[in-house]
Backbone as ProteinMPNN parsed JSONL, in Angstrom:
{"seq_chain_A": "XXXXXXXXXXXXXXXXXXXXXXXXXXXXXXXXXXXXXXXXXXXXXXXXXXXXXXXXXXXXXXXXXXXXXXXXXXXXXXXXXXXXXXXXXXXXXXXXXXXXXXXXXXXXXXXXXXXXXXXXXXXXXXXXXXXXXXXXXXXXXXXXXXXXXXXXXXXXXXXXXXXXXXXXXXXXXXXXXXXXXXXXXXXXXXXXXXXXXXXXXX", "coords_chain_A": {"N_chain_A": [[137.656, 72.092, 81.699], [136.99, 71.964, 84.98], [136.329, 69.492, 87.996], [134.177, 70.926, 89.52], [133.336, 72.996, 87.811], [131.846, 71.244, 86.019], [129.985, 70.045, 87.454], [128.367, 72.268, 88.026], [127.382, 72.738, 85.323], [125.924, 70.49, 84.684], [124.088, 70.653, 86.746], [122.857, 72.966, 86.185], [121.423, 72.237, 83.743], [119.749, 70.18, 84.935], [117.998, 71.9, 86.147], [117.048, 73.791, 84.345], [115.286, 72.068, 82.743], [113.671, 71.218, 84.507], [112.449, 73.231, 85.476], [110.815, 73.819, 83.539], [109.215, 71.315, 83.555], [107.64, 71.917, 85.554], [105.873, 74.277, 84.905], [104.577, 72.715, 83.388], [105.218, 72.801, 80.723], [105.543, 71.555, 77.383], [108.618, 70.361, 75.407], [108.325, 71.852, 72.847], [107.053, 74.005, 73.828], [108.218, 75.747, 75.477], [110.494, 75.861, 73.876], [109.683, 77.684, 71.957], [108.759, 80.07, 73.323], [111.28, 80.881, 74.555], [112.511, 81.329, 72.292], [113.859, 79.517, 70.504], [115.338, 76.442, 69.215], [113.168, 74.005, 69.076], [114.957, 71.058, 69.333], [117.327, 72.354, 69.723], [116.986, 73.284, 72.508], [116.63, 70.576, 73.547], [118.75, 69.371, 72.915], [119.875, 71.123, 74.888], [119.019, 70.374, 77.357], [119.937, 67.634, 77.586], [122.752, 67.941, 77.777], [123.795, 67.668, 75.368], [124.764, 69.7, 73.808], [126.675, 72.494, 74.132], [126.552, 75.063, 76.664], [125.778, 78.384, 76.108], [126.184, 81.746, 77.12], [124.305, 83.52, 76.121], [122.147, 82.573, 75.435], [121.206, 80.926, 77.61], [120.422, 83.654, 79.24], [117.951, 84.079, 77.764], [116.678, 81.504, 78.331], [116.547, 82.023, 81.045], [114.939, 83.977, 81.481], [112.549, 83.138, 79.7], [111.652, 81.515, 81.632], [110.722, 82.614, 83.599], [112.892, 83.134, 85.629], [115.737, 84.312, 86.84], [119.276, 84.685, 85.722], [120.934, 84.798, 87.597], [119.941, 83.106, 89.578], [119.157, 80.677, 88.003], [122.005, 79.651, 87.59], [122.738, 79.446, 90.232], [124.516, 77.87, 93.33], [124.028, 75.164, 95.626], [124.704, 75.584, 98.835], [126.794, 75.067, 101.735], [125.737, 75.283, 104.02], [123.187, 73.946, 104.792], [121.235, 73.755, 106.727], [120.465, 75.293, 109.644], [120.556, 75.676, 113.135], [118.152, 77.273, 115.564], [118.921, 80.52, 117.252], [118.361, 80.332, 120.904], [116.239, 82.548, 123.031], [116.24, 82.311, 125.726], [115.149, 84.027, 128.078], [112.58, 85.258, 127.218], [111.247, 82.952, 125.768], [111.744, 82.439, 123.254], [112.308, 81.032, 119.95], [114.889, 81.986, 117.539], [115.722, 81.933, 113.963], [117.767, 83.276, 111.398], [116.723, 84.432, 108.464], [117.974, 83.268, 105.491], [119.978, 84.968, 102.586], [118.359, 87.154, 102.969], [119.411, 89.512, 105.308], [117.841, 91.345, 106.5], [115.57, 89.71, 107.241], [113.367, 87.453, 109.66], [113.031, 84.791, 111.411], [110.345, 83.782, 113.932], [109.727, 81.474, 116.615], [106.999, 81.06, 118.797], [105.161, 80.529, 121.935], [102.21, 81.429, 123.09], [100.576, 82.787, 125.725], [98.797, 84.118, 126.911], [95.763, 86.384, 126.467], [95.03, 88.834, 123.882], [95.577, 92.464, 124.097], [93.251, 94.816, 126.178], [92.915, 97.206, 126.093], [93.063, 99.57, 123.264], [94.784, 101.348, 123.094], [97.238, 100.019, 123.694], [97.815, 98.732, 121.516], [100.211, 98.11, 118.592], [101.81, 100.067, 115.811], [103.848, 100.234, 113.386], [106.394, 100.509, 110.571], [106.858, 98.048, 107.871], [106.053, 94.599, 107.271], [104.064, 91.465, 108.702], [104.328, 88.097, 108.673], [102.411, 85.596, 109.875], [101.747, 81.875, 110.95], [99.621, 79.594, 112.683], [100.402, 77.292, 114.901], [99.707, 75.615, 116.802], [96.607, 75.836, 118.919], [94.723, 78.384, 119.301], [95.01, 81.517, 117.743], [94.443, 85.417, 118.563], [94.42, 87.768, 116.34], [94.432, 91.045, 116.704], [93.836, 93.899, 114.352], [93.629, 97.057, 113.39], [90.588, 97.899, 113.636], [89.721, 94.982, 114.048], [89.127, 92.068, 114.997], [90.246, 89.005, 114.606], [90.286, 85.371, 114.518], [92.683, 83.482, 114.381], [93.464, 80.199, 113.535], [94.83, 76.889, 114.35], [97.257, 75.698, 111.804], [96.374, 77.978, 110.26], [97.128, 80.74, 108.683], [98.496, 84.203, 108.322], [98.459, 87.72, 107.165], [100.266, 90.649, 107.108], [100.19, 94.429, 106.859], [101.982, 96.162, 109.225], [101.851, 98.555, 109.493], [99.19, 99.251, 110.47], [97.251, 99.668, 113.228], [98.003, 97.169, 115.914], [97.674, 93.645, 117.488], [98.879, 90.719, 119.083], [97.232, 87.832, 120.568], [96.528, 84.826, 122.65], [93.707, 82.543, 122.555], [91.394, 80.687, 124.614], [93.262, 79.233, 125.856], [96.966, 78.205, 125.611], [98.481, 78.947, 122.795], [100.422, 78.175, 119.903], [102.959, 80.021, 117.733], [104.268, 80.701, 114.483], [106.54, 83.313, 113.413], [107.176, 85.497, 110.525], [109.494, 88.419, 110.596], [109.716, 91.255, 108.358], [112.464, 93.083, 107.049], [112.216, 96.44, 108.026], [109.739, 96.073, 110.243], [111.026, 94.287, 111.988], [112.814, 96.2, 112.824], [110.823, 97.735, 113.772], [110.069, 96.563, 116.299], [112.445, 96.305, 117.555], [112.927, 99.026, 118.218], [111.16, 99.843, 120.144], [112.322, 98.413, 122.231], [112.162, 97.298, 125.767], [110.34, 98.985, 126.451], [106.787, 99.568, 127.481], [105.274, 98.114, 125.658], [105.579, 96.387, 122.678], [108.36, 94.34, 122.732], [110.424, 93.067, 121.016], [111.094, 91.139, 117.71], [108.152, 88.815, 117.806], [108.33, 88.537, 120.347], [105.399, 88.067, 122.828], [102.749, 89.769, 121.531], [100.687, 90.012, 123.188], [100.865, 90.629, 125.612], [101.713, 93.222, 128.013]], "CA_chain_A": [[136.506, 72.393, 82.715], [137.05, 71.242, 86.684], [135.041, 68.867, 88.392], [133.188, 71.728, 89.841], [132.223, 73.435, 86.477], [131.16, 70.172, 85.494], [128.549, 69.984, 88.263], [127.367, 73.093, 87.661], [126.878, 72.718, 84.41], [124.635, 69.234, 84.978], [123.06, 71.398, 87.789], [121.793, 74.122, 85.289], [120.434, 71.209, 82.868], [118.663, 69.642, 85.157], [117.251, 73.03, 86.446], [116.018, 73.557, 83.238], [114.356, 70.812, 83.031], [112.997, 70.875, 86.056], [111.352, 74.382, 85.901], [110.273, 73.63, 82.068], [108.109, 70.678, 83.684], [106.97, 72.351, 86.875], [105.425, 74.604, 84.622], [103.643, 72.279, 82.481], [105.184, 73.04, 79.396], [106.548, 70.52, 76.453], [110.083, 71.156, 74.705], [108.146, 72.857, 71.782], [106.679, 75.243, 73.888], [109.388, 76.21, 76.184], [111.357, 76.557, 72.793], [108.93, 78.702, 71.318], [108.879, 81.162, 74.228], [112.96, 81.404, 74.56], [113.061, 81.718, 70.724], [115.229, 78.672, 70.419], [115.001, 75.422, 68.206], [113.097, 72.424, 70.077], [116.184, 70.225, 69.104], [118.595, 72.983, 70.448], [116.484, 72.779, 73.886], [116.474, 69.53, 73.766], [120.393, 69.106, 73.558], [120.782, 71.921, 76.041], [118.876, 69.724, 78.651], [120.628, 66.433, 77.36], [124.088, 67.692, 77.835], [124.681, 67.478, 73.904], [124.99, 71.189, 73.629], [127.31, 73.648, 74.91], [125.471, 75.878, 77.512], [126.139, 79.44, 76.094], [125.369, 82.628, 78.039], [123.062, 84.546, 75.768], [120.728, 81.252, 75.787], [120.995, 81.031, 79.348], [119.779, 84.628, 79.865], [116.91, 83.846, 76.909], [116.071, 80.477, 78.794], [115.862, 82.353, 82.565], [113.746, 85.193, 81.389], [111.352, 82.533, 79.196], [111.172, 80.421, 82.918], [110.511, 83.39, 84.781], [113.624, 83.361, 86.951], [116.927, 85.048, 86.704], [120.334, 84.019, 85.349], [121.602, 84.275, 88.978], [118.907, 81.811, 90.35], [119.709, 79.425, 87.051], [123.196, 79.026, 88.109], [122.934, 79.619, 91.68], [124.792, 76.653, 93.845], [123.622, 74.94, 97.061], [125.539, 76.233, 99.996], [127.051, 73.887, 102.783], [125.046, 75.269, 105.31], [121.621, 73.761, 104.371], [120.391, 73.073, 107.844], [120.998, 76.036, 110.855], [120.144, 75.747, 114.35], [117.662, 78.521, 115.937], [119.224, 81.095, 118.079], [117.736, 80.805, 121.795], [116.07, 83.716, 123.341], [115.622, 81.825, 127.101], [114.179, 85.186, 128.793], [111.485, 85.416, 126.538], [110.983, 82.021, 125.827], [111.69, 82.462, 122.172], [113.688, 80.708, 119.102], [114.585, 82.777, 116.282], [116.261, 81.978, 112.725], [117.995, 84.414, 110.481], [116.622, 84.036, 106.762], [119.126, 83.173, 104.664], [119.769, 85.836, 101.549], [117.947, 88.415, 103.409], [119.553, 89.273, 106.377], [116.453, 91.805, 107.175], [114.665, 88.821, 107.496], [113.653, 87.199, 111.012], [111.854, 83.792, 111.476], [110.505, 83.52, 115.429], [108.841, 80.434, 117.153], [106.524, 81.332, 120.279], [104.249, 80.127, 123.032], [101.85, 82.495, 123.567], [99.437, 82.075, 126.76], [97.549, 85.726, 127.425], [94.7, 87.289, 125.497], [95.584, 90.387, 123.211], [95.316, 93.893, 125.402], [91.734, 94.987, 125.662], [93.132, 98.515, 125.373], [93.366, 99.86, 122.138], [96.235, 102.465, 123.253], [98.116, 99.43, 123.76], [98.305, 98.235, 119.909], [101.644, 98.806, 118.1], [102.128, 100.465, 114.396], [105.246, 100.667, 112.69], [106.549, 100.236, 109.175], [106.659, 96.702, 107.594], [105.153, 92.937, 107.223], [104.658, 90.38, 109.063], [103.588, 87.002, 108.638], [102.39, 84.42, 110.933], [101.133, 80.562, 111.177], [99.459, 79.075, 114.318], [100.979, 75.856, 114.813], [98.698, 74.889, 117.987], [95.785, 76.39, 119.7], [93.994, 79.405, 118.339], [95.329, 82.979, 118.11], [93.608, 86.088, 118.458], [95.009, 89.273, 115.683], [93.7, 92.644, 116.776], [94.359, 94.462, 113.234], [92.686, 97.953, 113.526], [89.441, 97.775, 114.602], [88.929, 93.798, 113.475], [89.353, 91.097, 115.813], [90.321, 87.967, 113.81], [90.848, 84.366, 114.967], [93.459, 82.53, 113.609], [93.137, 78.748, 114.297], [95.906, 76.062, 113.912], [97.518, 75.772, 110.387], [96.043, 78.984, 109.475], [98.117, 81.618, 108.521], [97.948, 85.838, 108.656], [99.917, 88.613, 106.848], [99.572, 91.99, 107.443], [101.185, 95.434, 106.986], [102.486, 96.479, 110.68], [101.662, 100.27, 110.061], [97.947, 98.55, 111.005], [97.656, 99.14, 115.083], [97.875, 95.294, 115.963], [98.259, 93.086, 118.651], [98.234, 89.408, 118.771], [97.582, 87.16, 121.899], [96.091, 83.354, 122.848], [92.472, 82.142, 123.313], [90.9, 79.665, 125.238], [94.448, 78.336, 126.049], [98.234, 78.355, 125.345], [99.149, 78.897, 121.527], [102.006, 78.423, 119.2], [103.186, 80.864, 116.39], [105.731, 81.013, 113.681], [106.136, 84.382, 112.383], [108.378, 85.967, 110.044], [109.375, 89.567, 110.321], [110.499, 91.934, 107.351], [113.429, 94.386, 107.687], [111.347, 97.104, 108.412], [108.892, 95.148, 111.059], [111.909, 93.85, 112.627], [112.822, 96.792, 113.648], [109.88, 98.414, 114.726], [110.126, 96.012, 117.256], [113.645, 96.6, 118.224], [112.877, 100.654, 118.491], [110.674, 99.243, 121.176], [112.739, 97.731, 123.155], [112.557, 98.182, 127.184], [108.991, 99.757, 126.576], [105.498, 98.641, 128.365], [104.574, 97.183, 124.252], [106.361, 94.632, 122.239], [109.826, 94.41, 123.127], [111.307, 92.234, 120.22], [110.375, 90.381, 116.867], [108.011, 87.281, 118.329], [108.01, 88.984, 122.122], [104.323, 88.399, 122.827], [102.643, 91.303, 121.257], [99.128, 90.445, 123.6], [101.417, 90.851, 126.772], [102.033, 94.636, 128.643]], "C_chain_A": [[136.727, 71.382, 84.145], [135.743, 70.449, 86.814], [133.776, 69.97, 88.915], [132.101, 72.371, 88.613], [131.078, 72.369, 85.863], [129.691, 69.768, 86.256], [127.627, 70.859, 88.079], [126.89, 72.903, 86.463], [125.573, 71.479, 83.745], [123.949, 69.815, 85.445], [122.078, 72.061, 86.772], [121.327, 73.152, 84.124], [119.418, 71.157, 83.376], [117.413, 70.926, 85.496], [116.313, 73.393, 85.42], [114.912, 73.149, 82.876], [113.118, 71.061, 83.73], [111.636, 72.3, 86.311], [110.384, 74.415, 84.727], [108.801, 72.663, 82.808], [107.321, 70.991, 84.55], [106.126, 73.323, 86.294], [104.44, 74.032, 83.249], [103.813, 72.505, 80.927], [106.144, 72.04, 78.793], [107.98, 71.522, 76.088], [109.673, 72.147, 73.676], [108.008, 74.06, 72.678], [107.458, 76.24, 74.656], [110.411, 76.919, 74.996], [111.004, 77.615, 72.201], [108.866, 80.015, 71.919], [110.375, 81.544, 74.643], [113.673, 81.681, 73.056], [114.106, 80.995, 70.193], [114.403, 77.722, 69.714], [114.386, 74.239, 69.201], [114.369, 71.365, 69.953], [117.041, 70.9, 69.69], [118.394, 72.984, 71.891], [116.813, 71.458, 74.316], [117.988, 68.769, 74.155], [121.076, 69.976, 74.526], [120.408, 70.955, 77.292], [119.442, 68.063, 79.067], [122.009, 66.424, 77.363], [124.729, 67.645, 76.197], [124.876, 68.635, 73.089], [125.36, 72.067, 74.41], [126.319, 74.646, 75.531], [126.239, 77.282, 77.16], [125.597, 80.425, 76.819], [124.153, 82.888, 77.541], [121.972, 83.341, 75.77], [120.528, 81.073, 76.716], [119.885, 82.252, 79.547], [118.048, 84.216, 78.824], [115.956, 82.613, 78.085], [115.401, 81.328, 80.289], [114.537, 83.235, 81.972], [112.143, 84.072, 80.669], [110.962, 81.914, 80.681], [110.989, 81.557, 83.797], [111.356, 83.463, 86.023], [114.471, 84.304, 86.369], [118.245, 84.303, 86.286], [120.743, 83.735, 86.682], [120.706, 82.939, 89.432], [118.788, 80.342, 89.106], [120.731, 78.545, 87.616], [123.34, 78.95, 89.502], [123.267, 78.029, 92.433], [124.301, 76.334, 95.008], [124.963, 75.428, 97.894], [125.66, 74.82, 101.203], [125.738, 74.249, 104.126], [123.476, 75.532, 105.166], [120.894, 74.182, 105.682], [120.918, 74.237, 108.994], [120.004, 75.771, 112.057], [119.45, 77.142, 115.049], [118.649, 79.0, 116.987], [117.851, 81.081, 119.44], [117.374, 81.582, 122.646], [115.458, 82.888, 125.065], [114.578, 82.831, 128.135], [112.869, 85.369, 128.206], [110.905, 83.994, 126.039], [110.769, 81.705, 123.96], [112.85, 81.439, 121.184], [113.304, 81.475, 117.524], [115.934, 81.966, 115.026], [116.324, 82.914, 111.859], [117.588, 83.755, 109.173], [117.616, 84.418, 105.892], [118.867, 83.912, 103.103], [119.015, 87.099, 101.38], [118.242, 88.751, 104.719], [119.077, 90.66, 107.256], [115.832, 90.942, 107.92], [114.754, 88.088, 108.79], [112.745, 85.871, 111.321], [111.797, 83.414, 113.501], [109.437, 82.315, 115.806], [108.541, 81.194, 118.314], [105.28, 80.62, 120.705], [103.593, 81.241, 123.46], [100.523, 82.21, 124.731], [98.357, 83.335, 127.295], [97.236, 86.215, 126.566], [95.63, 88.614, 125.12], [95.011, 91.591, 124.651], [93.729, 93.977, 124.615], [91.454, 96.713, 125.365], [93.943, 98.909, 124.229], [94.794, 100.431, 122.123], [97.219, 101.536, 123.41], [98.599, 98.442, 122.472], [99.526, 99.049, 119.272], [101.325, 99.409, 116.391], [103.636, 100.84, 114.156], [105.267, 100.135, 111.034], [106.852, 98.588, 108.882], [105.67, 95.852, 106.885], [105.486, 92.34, 107.638], [103.897, 89.207, 108.861], [103.65, 85.914, 109.746], [101.591, 83.076, 110.609], [100.841, 80.287, 112.514], [99.985, 77.709, 114.079], [100.02, 75.05, 115.792], [97.784, 75.774, 118.362], [95.101, 77.676, 118.094], [94.491, 80.705, 119.056], [94.188, 84.093, 118.022], [94.499, 87.39, 118.08], [94.173, 90.096, 115.84], [94.792, 93.344, 115.653], [93.212, 95.61, 113.519], [91.382, 97.823, 114.134], [88.79, 96.525, 114.573], [89.82, 93.081, 114.393], [89.286, 89.573, 114.916], [90.741, 86.464, 114.507], [91.711, 83.707, 114.271], [93.794, 81.07, 114.133], [94.309, 78.028, 113.716], [95.686, 75.876, 112.404], [97.009, 76.838, 109.782], [96.911, 80.213, 109.528], [97.386, 83.047, 108.267], [99.113, 86.551, 107.946], [99.428, 89.637, 106.58], [100.429, 92.792, 107.378], [101.09, 95.851, 108.357], [102.244, 98.013, 110.383], [100.143, 100.362, 110.697], [98.227, 98.747, 112.381], [97.251, 97.329, 115.061], [98.21, 94.721, 116.914], [98.311, 91.398, 118.551], [98.197, 88.568, 120.425], [96.859, 85.721, 121.759], [94.707, 83.412, 123.284], [91.971, 81.121, 123.597], [92.089, 78.827, 125.429], [95.583, 78.874, 125.455], [98.055, 78.434, 123.564], [100.453, 78.754, 120.875], [101.922, 78.579, 118.04], [104.334, 80.364, 115.862], [105.439, 82.521, 113.195], [107.443, 84.625, 111.727], [108.095, 87.707, 109.712], [110.295, 90.098, 109.033], [111.635, 92.929, 108.309], [112.927, 95.12, 108.44], [110.286, 96.676, 110.073], [110.465, 94.817, 112.408], [112.467, 95.16, 113.462], [112.228, 98.127, 114.066], [109.982, 97.879, 115.632], [111.312, 96.408, 118.194], [113.71, 98.185, 118.89], [112.216, 100.514, 120.012], [111.01, 98.978, 122.294], [112.878, 98.364, 124.757], [111.289, 99.052, 127.186], [107.436, 98.941, 127.068], [104.748, 98.005, 126.689], [105.658, 96.335, 123.787], [107.945, 95.224, 122.617], [110.841, 93.931, 121.656], [110.763, 91.59, 119.293], [109.858, 88.973, 118.02], [107.779, 87.131, 119.875], [106.28, 89.018, 121.969], [103.505, 89.081, 122.702], [101.128, 91.211, 122.51], [100.126, 90.82, 125.184], [101.666, 92.871, 127.125], [103.549, 94.887, 128.524]], "O_chain_A": [[136.585, 70.159, 84.14], [134.662, 70.525, 86.23], [132.589, 69.758, 88.669], [130.881, 72.339, 88.454], [129.942, 72.557, 85.427], [128.652, 69.332, 85.761], [126.423, 70.63, 87.968], [125.659, 72.885, 86.486], [124.746, 71.545, 82.835], [122.856, 69.845, 84.879], [120.89, 71.797, 86.581], [120.543, 73.812, 83.441], [118.36, 71.638, 82.973], [116.23, 70.865, 85.161], [115.086, 73.344, 85.517], [113.826, 73.707, 82.722], [111.919, 71.065, 83.449], [110.565, 72.367, 86.915], [109.28, 74.948, 84.843], [107.643, 73.066, 82.705], [106.209, 70.463, 84.525], [105.25, 73.547, 87.129], [103.814, 74.691, 82.418], [102.921, 72.437, 80.082], [107.2, 71.675, 79.312], [108.292, 72.691, 76.314], [110.358, 73.151, 73.483], [108.685, 75.062, 72.447], [107.334, 77.45, 74.467], [110.947, 78.026, 75.05], [111.812, 78.488, 71.887], [108.906, 81.024, 71.215], [110.524, 82.677, 75.101], [114.803, 82.055, 72.745], [115.059, 81.475, 69.581], [113.195, 77.861, 69.523], [115.109, 73.648, 70.003], [114.549, 70.851, 71.057], [117.789, 70.202, 70.374], [119.361, 72.741, 72.614], [117.266, 71.269, 75.445], [118.324, 68.027, 75.078], [122.227, 69.878, 74.952], [121.256, 70.719, 78.152], [119.443, 67.466, 80.143], [122.643, 65.405, 77.091], [125.93, 67.596, 75.932], [125.113, 68.596, 71.881], [124.649, 72.503, 75.316], [125.329, 75.001, 74.892], [127.278, 77.481, 77.789], [124.481, 80.176, 77.275], [123.097, 82.655, 78.129], [120.871, 83.564, 76.273], [119.32, 80.996, 76.937], [118.732, 82.023, 79.911], [117.034, 84.122, 79.515], [114.833, 82.844, 78.533], [114.213, 81.326, 80.611], [113.345, 82.978, 82.139], [110.986, 84.227, 81.062], [109.745, 81.847, 80.848], [111.169, 81.267, 84.98], [110.928, 83.731, 87.145], [114.069, 85.064, 85.488], [118.22, 83.11, 86.591], [120.924, 82.563, 87.012], [121.203, 81.817, 89.525], [118.387, 79.221, 89.416], [120.661, 77.373, 87.987], [124.259, 78.233, 89.897], [122.497, 77.091, 92.224], [124.036, 77.337, 95.67], [126.084, 75.566, 97.403], [124.857, 73.911, 101.412], [125.111, 73.49, 104.865], [122.774, 76.535, 105.29], [119.954, 74.972, 105.6], [122.087, 73.983, 109.285], [118.788, 75.674, 111.89], [120.189, 78.125, 115.093], [119.245, 78.143, 117.639], [116.734, 81.564, 119.256], [118.254, 81.582, 123.507], [114.278, 82.997, 125.401], [113.57, 82.478, 128.748], [111.999, 85.7, 129.012], [109.685, 84.113, 125.924], [109.908, 80.974, 123.471], [113.979, 81.151, 121.582], [112.32, 81.567, 116.79], [116.984, 81.518, 115.486], [115.31, 83.47, 111.437], [118.051, 82.668, 108.83], [118.021, 85.544, 105.604], [117.871, 83.623, 102.44], [118.908, 87.849, 100.41], [117.396, 88.351, 105.519], [119.61, 91.047, 108.296], [115.514, 91.182, 109.085], [115.882, 87.931, 109.257], [111.552, 86.13, 111.475], [112.72, 82.991, 114.196], [108.344, 82.302, 115.241], [109.389, 81.882, 118.883], [104.469, 80.175, 119.893], [104.194, 82.062, 124.153], [99.61, 81.431, 124.459], [97.331, 83.241, 127.969], [98.034, 86.611, 125.717], [96.53, 89.186, 125.736], [94.347, 91.467, 125.68], [93.22, 93.636, 123.548], [90.527, 97.317, 124.825], [95.152, 98.711, 124.117], [95.718, 100.103, 121.378], [98.332, 102.048, 123.295], [99.519, 97.624, 122.483], [99.762, 100.252, 119.391], [100.326, 98.893, 115.892], [104.339, 101.652, 114.758], [104.369, 99.527, 110.452], [107.089, 97.92, 109.889], [104.751, 96.206, 106.147], [106.678, 92.037, 107.606], [102.675, 89.36, 108.885], [104.642, 85.482, 110.333], [100.629, 83.286, 109.871], [101.586, 80.625, 113.434], [99.909, 77.16, 112.98], [99.637, 73.915, 115.508], [98.213, 76.893, 118.081], [95.064, 77.747, 116.865], [94.482, 81.001, 120.251], [93.113, 83.807, 117.497], [95.145, 88.024, 118.913], [93.118, 90.041, 115.208], [96.014, 93.419, 115.781], [92.067, 95.276, 113.824], [91.337, 97.606, 115.345], [87.605, 96.471, 114.9], [91.004, 93.365, 114.574], [88.177, 89.126, 114.626], [91.781, 86.574, 115.157], [91.2, 83.265, 113.242], [94.41, 80.936, 115.19], [94.805, 78.457, 112.674], [94.614, 75.863, 111.799], [97.139, 76.781, 108.56], [97.354, 80.567, 110.622], [96.179, 83.192, 108.068], [100.303, 86.241, 108.001], [98.379, 89.786, 105.954], [101.556, 92.422, 107.705], [99.924, 95.914, 108.746], [102.558, 98.724, 111.337], [99.828, 101.356, 111.35], [99.211, 98.205, 112.883], [96.493, 96.618, 114.401], [99.209, 95.197, 117.452], [97.545, 90.934, 117.708], [99.068, 88.75, 121.275], [96.581, 85.444, 120.592], [94.385, 84.15, 124.215], [92.045, 80.316, 122.668], [91.947, 77.635, 125.156], [95.456, 79.906, 124.795], [97.178, 77.65, 123.201], [101.478, 79.232, 121.361], [101.273, 77.904, 117.241], [105.221, 79.759, 116.465], [104.372, 82.887, 112.702], [108.528, 84.187, 112.109], [107.194, 88.24, 109.063], [111.349, 89.552, 108.705], [111.698, 93.309, 109.478], [112.975, 94.809, 109.63], [110.508, 97.468, 110.989], [110.56, 95.28, 113.545], [112.535, 95.103, 114.69], [112.747, 99.157, 114.496], [110.062, 98.761, 116.486], [111.172, 96.762, 119.364], [114.401, 98.48, 119.865], [112.766, 101.063, 120.967], [110.329, 99.166, 123.302], [113.421, 99.427, 125.058], [111.268, 99.919, 128.061], [107.237, 97.738, 126.897], [103.647, 97.457, 126.75], [106.465, 95.714, 124.478], [108.382, 96.372, 122.706], [111.893, 94.515, 121.398], [109.669, 91.18, 119.683], [110.598, 88.322, 118.757], [107.306, 86.188, 120.51], [105.773, 89.807, 121.171], [103.061, 89.389, 123.808], [100.528, 92.267, 122.715], [99.459, 91.635, 125.822], [101.754, 93.62, 126.152], [104.037, 95.934, 128.951]]}, "name": "protein", "num_of_chains": 1, "seq": "XXXXXXXXXXXXXXXXXXXXXXXXXXXXXXXXXXXXXXXXXXXXXXXXXXXXXXXXXXXXXXXXXXXXXXXXXXXXXXXXXXXXXXXXXXXXXXXXXXXXXXXXXXXXXXXXXXXXXXXXXXXXXXXXXXXXXXXXXXXXXXXXXXXXXXXXXXXXXXXXXXXXXXXXXXXXXXXXXXXXXXXXXXXXXXXXXXXXXXXXXX"}
């Protein structure tokens, strides 16, 4: 076994124990769920028994995870820097593991549009959290106030727009693949332009 194999072996054992403890399960309870003996599970966690593939699959299922996640190793690029869009005052971060998702940080100063015709709809889902100030989310026929540290998640097939209330606000938004494409398809138009561009602006 190489050093890397040994590191992975130790990581998997620690992960099994950590997942069990996070569920609030005793050795006996997880052993029962995974159909292994308590002593076998104890030896697996303590490094006294060889890790067998069939047991790992069973344990992963009992812990409500997958084998891939159970044996996943950390990557070197844990910390990333944002891409700066100076023209629109935006910061963007790609979400690892799902290249279709984008994280956007944005400062808004304008209220949402008064004209419902300027609200947009497209496939996908968006999630946002207000970092400071108060945002107004226009969603269909509803007008929702989203205050500092509150979050909102909604399907973008509902006509929507976002703006500030009572002064500037700063939001962090997450766009799935379809929502991001929906924004990109309208680039250059008088509605939204790109994920995170101020939905309240013309």
